[in-house]
C-alpha positions, -999 to 999 in steps of 0.1 A, spaced: -41 188 376 -12 165 369 -16 140 341 -1 106 347 23 90 322 -3 63 315 -29 90 306 -5 107 283 3 74 265 -34 67 262 -42 101 249 -15 99 223 -25 63 215 10 53 222 3 16 227 -13 15 193 17 31 177 40 7 195 21 -24 185 21 -12 148 58 -5 149 65 -40 164 44 -55 136 65 -36 110 97 -49 126 84 -84 126 74 -81 89 109 -71 78 125 -97 101 105 -123 81 125 -116 50 158 -123 66 150 -150 92 123 -171 75 132 -199 51 122 -189 15 101 -215 -3 124 -230 -30 106 -240 -62 122 -262 -88 136 -240 -116 111 -243 -145 123 -256 -179 112 -260 -214 117 -296 -228 125 -298 -265 124 -334 -278 148 -334 -308 144 -371 -316 139 -404 -299 172 -402 -281 180 -365 -278 163 -340 -254 173 -304 -250 163 -283 -220 158 -246 -224 151 -217 -201 115 -207 -194 110 -175 -216 85 -161 -190 113 -155 -165 141 -150 -190 138 -112 -195 165 -87 -188 165 -70 -155 158 -33 -161 170 -3 -141 144 5 -115 124 37 -124 114 39 -87 143 26 -66 137 18 -29 149 51 -15 126 71 -40 97 48 -31 101 55 6 101 93 -1 70 90 -23 51 67 1 56 88 32 68 123 25 38 129 2 10 120 26 27 138 55 33 170 36 -2 171 23 -16 164 58 4 192 73 -9 217 47 -45 205 51 -43 205 89 -28 240 89 -55 253 66 -84 237 85 -73 222 119 -93 194 135 -87 180 170 -67 147 171 -63 147 133 -25 147 131 -22 120 157 -48 98 140 -35 104 105 1 94 115 -13 63 133 -33 54 102 -1 56 81 18 34 105 -11 8 108 -16 6 71 22 1 66 22 -26 93 -7 -45 77 8 -42 42 43 -53 51 31 -83 71 9 -95 43 34 -88 16 65 -103 33 47 -134 45 34 -140 10 68 -134 -6 84 -160 17 57 -186 13 52 -182 -25 88 -180 -37 77 -170 -71 103 -163 -98 106 -128 -111 104 -121 -149 141 -115 -149 150 -145 -128 179 -159 -149 194 -125 -153 192 -117 -116 207 -150 -105 236 -148 -128 227 -179 -148 257 -197 -163 252 -197 -200 285 -214 -208 272 -247 -196 247 -270 -214 218 -273 -190 206 -308 -181 173 -295 -169 181 -304 -133 212 -286 -120 209 -251 -106 232 -229 -127 228 -197 -107 261 -182 -98 248 -154 -76 231 -167 -44 220 -133 -32 206 -124 -66 188 -158 -68 171 -152 -34 159 -118 -45 148 -132 -78 125 -157 -60 104 -129 -43 82 -118 -71 48 -124 -55 34 -100 -44 48 -67 -55 61 -48 -25 64 -15 -44 27 -19 -54 14 -28 -19 35 -1 -3 24 26 -27 -13 19 -23 -10 15 15 -2 52 20 -12 70 -12 -47 54 -14 -50 62 23 -42 98 14 -70 97 -13 -95 84 13 -83 111 37 -88 139 12 -122 126 1 -133 125 37 -119 159 46 -137 175 17 -169 155 24 -171 146 -13 -190 113 -6 -213 126 21 -249 119 15 -261 154 23 -239 170 -4 -243 145 -32 -271 166 -47 -250 197 -49 -221 191 -72 -202 218 -90 -168 227 -105 -151 230 -71 -163 196 -60 -151 181 -93 -117 196 -90 -114 185 -54 -124 150 -64 -97 146 -91 -71 162 -68 -80 136 -42 -74 109 -68 -39 121 -77 -21 101 -50 -39 69 -62 -27 77 -98 8 81 -85 5 47 -68 -7 32 -100 23 46 -119 47 31 -93 30 -2 -97 31 -3 -135 68 6 -135 75 -28 -118 64 -46 -149 82 -22 -173 114 -28 -154 108 -66 -155 108 -69 -117 72 -83 -115 45 -101 -134 12 -83 -137 -5 -107 -113 22 -98 -87 13 -61 -92 -24 -68 -89 -20 -88 -57 2 -61 -42 -22 -34 -51 -51 -52 -35 -31 -57 -3 -22 -20 -2 -58 -9 -9 -74 -32 17 -48 -22 43 -54 15 36 -91 11 39 -88 -8 72 -65 18 87 -87 46 76 -118 30 90 -100 23 124 -93 60 128 -119 80 110 -157 82 107 -177 72 77 -170 94 47 -206 89 36 -221 108 65 -217 146 65 -211 149 102 -185 122 105 -167 125 71 -130 133 76 -134 134 114 -112 114 137 -132 90 158 -122 107 191 -134 141 178 -167 125 168 -171 110 203 -164 143 219 -191 160 198 -218 133 206 -230 150 237 -229 185 221 -245 180 187 -264 149 176 -250 133 145 -281 140 124 -282 177 132 -260 188 104 -281 168 79 -312 185 92 -296 219 87 -286 210 52 -322 200 44 -336 232 58 -310 255 40 -322 277 11 -299 259 -12 -315 226 -5 -349 241 -10 -340 251 -45 
């Protein structure tokens, strides 16, 4: 029986991949084509006497720009290589139908949601980075009148006005928190029928599943250490990434709180509906000798 091209695309969820990729392209296009919101440069007014006023730089954005502990290239490797390698190992050890396709799609969808939200917010907010003056090449040889823009590096100034939200934070959580959800679901650590049976193995698996989230947290905190973001930027970015990861996981996988559906792609669940009722596994669990103890 010959399979049509449309059927192959549908089976591989090609249109969903394409829509997500287009969304990612649109998100990155926003950063170059959209007009950045330009806020007035903040100032500190010092009234020396009745006739003399001195204008100073805002100390909250006058920090030195630090070297990035996680540069962009390293961030991309951490965000995407880690989940993909872990998935390949897990799928090789315990293969499940449709899992690779749906996991890759979840990664792409989470990335699309995150980049859209992050880049739209960056352009609209135009918030100053903690190292704004340093990044924009502020001219310190001129006495500032509190009005003129003394930035000498236009490109650096544009980058210094994109503090909110943190793109590193949102990107890290969008894939690494997704990986945590995936590992928790795969190992059925939150499934109702296994909650009463906890042991050393389950505890180890739980903390192993949280490792990607801890890595994302580390990446996020480095943005403050390097004076690239305020803590509120990091918090906002982290929330965006977490919400995006949760949405992408929920779109592609069953509930991690139900033993039968935990860690299962939705297509695999639907294929099993006519074979085994969803409650059957729970009934077996309740009737097992271990449950009786």
